N, C-alpha and C positions, 0 to 999 in steps of 0.2 A: 525531382529526386524524391523517392518515397523517404517518409521519416517515421521514426518510433521513439517513444519516450522510455527512458531507463529510470526507475524509481527505486528508493530505498527507504525502509522504516528507520527513523532516526531520533535523536533527541531523547533516548530511552535511559540515559543517566539519571541519578536521583541523589541530591545531596552529595555525600562523599563517595558514593557508589558509581563507578564508571561502567558504562555498556557501549561496546562498539567503537569504531574509529570514524566518527563523523567527519572529521577534517580531511581524511584520506578519501572518503566516499564522495564529499562533495567536489573532488577534482574529477570525478568519474561520472556521476549520475546527472540527470536533468531535472529531476523532481525529487522531493523528500516528504515523507509523511511523518509528522512531527508528534511525538507523544503529548499528551494533554494533562499529564499529573495523576491519572488514575491507574495506569500500569507502570509508568516511568514517567520522567520528566518532572520538573518543578518550575517555578516562575524564573529562576536564575537560568537554568539549563534551556528552557524554551526561548527565553529572550536572546541568549548567546547562539542558540541554534538557528534562529530566524535571521539574525545579524549576519552569521557566517553564510548562510544561504544567499542572503542578499548580495554579499560581496563576491560570491562565486556565480552569481546569475543562475541560481538553481530555484525553480519554482516550488512553493511549498503548500502542504495541505495539513489539515487536522487528522490525527490517528487516535480516535477515541475508543475507549475499551470499557469493559466492567471495572468497578473500583476494586482492584485486586493487585496492589503492590506486591503482596507477599508472594502471590503466584505468577507475577509478570503478566497478568491479564489472560492467562492461558487455562483458566478454570471457569466452567459455566456456573454462573451464580443465579439464584432463583428470583429474577426480576420479571415483572410483567412487561408486555410491549409498551404500555403507557409510560411506565417507569424508565424503560430504556430510552424512549423518545426523549424524555426530559434530561437523562444523564448524557445523551449525546448533544442535545442543544446547549447544555451547560459546558461541555468541553469545547465544542466547536466556538462558542462565544469567547471562551478563554483564549483559545488559539488565535482567533481573529484579533483580539485586543493586543495580545503580545507580539504578533507579527506587525501590526501597525505601530506599536511602541518601537519596534526595531527598524522601522522604516521599509517594511516589506508588505506584501499583499497575500492574504490567503486565497487560494483558487480552487481547492478541492477538499473532499472528505473521503477518507477510507477507514472503516471499521477495522480494529486490531483483534487478533488472536480468536479467543473463544467466542467473543461477540461477533466477529466476522463470520466464523465457521457457522454459528447458530443461524445467522441471517442468511446463509446459502441454503439452509435447510427448511427454515420457518419463514414463510412469506410475511406474516404479520409483523414479525421482528424486522425483516428487511424493509417493509414499508414504513414502520416506525423511524428507522434511521434515515430513510429518505426524507420523511416529513420533517424531521428535526433540522436536516441539512437545509431544506428549502425555506423553513421558517426563519432561521437565522440570516441566510442570504440566499436568495433565489438564483443568484449567478454562480453559485458554487457548482463545481462539477462533482458528480458522484463517482468515484473510482470504485468500480465493482468487479468481482471475480467473473471472468468471462463465462458465459453459458449457465449461469446460476440464478437463483431467485433474487439475488441482489440486483442483477441487471433488469430483469423483469419488473421488480418493485420500483426501481428508479424510473423507468419508462412510464410505469403506471401513475406514479405521483408527479410526472411532469418535470423531472430533474435531468439536467443534461448528463449523459453517461460517457464514461471512458471505461473500456474493457481491459482487464489486466489478467496476465498470466504469471505464474510464478517460476522463476528460473531455478531455484535450489529446493523445490518440493516436489514430490511424487503425486501423481493423479490416480484415483480410481475410475473405473469404467463409467461412473456417474458424473464424471467431470469435477468432482469434489476432491478436495486434498485428502490424502491418506492420513489417518491418525498418526500423530508424531511417534507413538510407541511401535508402530508397524514397521517392519523391514522395508526399506526403499522409500520411506516417507521423507527423509532429509537426505539430500544429495550434497556431495562433498567435492568431487573431483571438478575443478574449474574448467578445464578443457572439454570434458564430457558434458558438463552442463551448458557451456556455450554452444557446442555443436548441436545439442537438443533444442535449445532456444532457436537457433537459426532454422532448423527444421520445422518448428512450429510456426515461425514467421513465413517461411516459404510456402507451406502447405496450408496456412491460415486455419490451424486446427490445435486443439489441446491433444498432446500425445500422452496417453495413459501409461502405467506401468506394465500393462499386458500388451502394449503396442497399438491399441485402438486409437483411431483418429477421430475426434470430436469437433466438427467444423465450427468456427467462431471468428468474429472479427477480433482483432488485438490492437489496442491503442497504446499499451504500456506493459513493460516487463519489470517485475519486482525482484529485488535481492533483499533477504532479511538482514538488517544491519547487525544483529546479535550472532549470526553464525560465525564461528571461529575464523573462517577464511573468507569472509564476506567481500574484502577489498579485492582479493585475488580473483574471486568469482565475478565480481562487477567488472574488473578490468578485462577479464577474458571475454565476457559477453560483449562489452563496448568494442573491443578490437574486431571480434567476428562480425559484428554488425556493420562496422565501417568498411572492412574487408569486402563484405557483400555489396557495397555500393549504396547503403542507405545512410541517411542522416539521422542524428540524434538530437532530438529537441523535445521540449514539454508538449504533451498532447494539447489538442485544440481547446482553448478556454483555460488553459493553465500556463499561460505565458507569464514568465516573471516581468514585473514592470520595469 
C-alpha cells in the first residue's frame, strides 16, 4: 500500500501566548515541525510539544527561522548565508536537545516562514541550511519544498531529502508559494483543500493557481498549524487520503522511535 506523510508546523506558542491547537493536530498528523524559539516556542513549549508528540507516536523535526518573534518569522531579515548557517545550527541543536530531554528523537529539519521562502529562491541560503542540518546530525532528513532550490541544495550537500507540498497555500507557476498578501495565497475551505491535495498526489504534481501542473515527487503534505481552521483542514486531508487507499505514516528516515 502506498504511503504519505502528513505534517504540521507546531509548538509555536510562546510564554503566555497560545498559537494553534497542537493537541488536536497530534491526533491527525504523522510528523510535526517544532518551532525552536526564534519565531515561536520556548524551552517549556518545546519540551511539552516533544513529549506530547512522543505520546502520540508523531515524528518530530526542527523548524528553524529568522530570529523574529515580533513578526512570527515571516519577515526577511538581512543575514548573510554564513550567519543563517549558524542560526540554523543553533536552533537545530536546541531542538535535538529538548527532543532528547522529552524522550523523543529529532528526525528532520524544515525551515520556517521567510527563511524557507528565501531559501526556495536563493541557492546559497538553501545550501547554508542544508550544511547546518548535516553538521548537527548527518542522519537528519531535509524536508524541502518540492521542486525548489531547497530540494536541489539538499541533494548537492548530500543530505537525505523529503519533498513537501502545502495543503493550505496557493502556488505560482514557478512552483513557489504565492505571497501571503496576494489573493488565493491562503486557502480556507477544508473539503476543497483536501480534494486539491488528492489531485496533486494522484498526478504527482504541484497544481498552481492558474491550473498548471508541475511534476514532482511528493513525500509529505503540510498544514500550517496557525491557520484558523487548521484542525478541520488536516482532518479532511487525512480522511481523503485514507479513502483513496493510501496509508499515513512518517516519510522514510523520519520514523518515530
